[in-house]
C-alpha positions in Angstrom: -0.4 -6.4 0.7 0.3 -3.7 2.9 -0.2 -1.3 5.5 -0.2 2.0 6.8 0.3 4.0 10.3 -3.0 6.6 11.0 -1.4 10.2 11.6 -4.3 10.7 14.5 -3.8 7.8 15.7 -1.1 6.9 15.3 -2.6 2.2 15.1 -1.5 0.4 12.5 -4.4 -0.3 9.9 -4.9 -3.3 8.0 -3.8 -5.3 5.8 -4.7 -3.1 2.8 -4.7 -4.5 -1.5 -2.4 -2.9 -3.3 -5.6 -2.3 -5.4 -7.8 -0.9 -2.0 -4.5 1.1 -1.1 -4.6 2.8 -5.1 -7.7 3.6 -5.7 -8.0 5.1 -1.7 -5.0 7.2 -3.3 -7.0 8.0 -6.1 -9.9 8.9 -4.5 -7.2 12.0 -2.5 -6.2 9.3 0.7 -2.7 8.9 1.3 -1.3 12.1 -0.9 -0.9 15.8 0.2 -1.8 16.2 3.8 -3.0 13.4 4.0 0.4 11.4 3.6 1.1 8.2 5.8 3.2 6.0 6.0 3.0 2.9 4.8 5.0 -0.6 4.6 4.7 -3.3 2.8 3.8 -7.3 4.7 3.6 -10.6 3.8 6.1 -10.3 1.5 9.3 -10.9 3.2 10.1 -7.4 2.7 11.8 -6.0 5.7 10.1 -2.5 6.2 9.6 0.0 8.3 6.7 1.7 8.8 8.0 5.2 9.8 9.5 4.6 5.9 7.3 6.2 3.5 6.7 4.1 0.4 5.7 6.5 -2.7 2.4 5.6 -5.2 4.9 4.1 -7.4 5.7 1.5 -5.4 2.4 0.3 -5.5 1.6 0.9 -8.4 4.2 -1.6 -9.2 3.3 -4.0 -7.3 -0.1 -4.5 -8.5 0.9 -4.7 -11.8 3.8 -8.0 -10.7 0.0 -9.1 -8.7 -1.7 -9.1 -11.7 1.4 -11.3 -13.8 0.9 -13.6 -11.6 -2.2 -13.5 -11.6 -3.2 -17.7 -13.9 -4.9 -16.6 -17.1 -9.1 -17.4 -17.6 -9.7 -20.3 -19.2 
């Protein structure tokens, strides 16, 4: 799960899944001039919302989530 700090309102938004964050990134949000500060939450990993995290971290988290899902019967 991830949160981001809005550039205009400076409010913390989330939590959102890795998949949601990646979908928004692929649509052009959170990159370039629209880049925001993001952090991973709910995993016990300490993080500062002012610390920038990149798409590679999101992708790694998504892959980890998919690997931990049980296989369909």
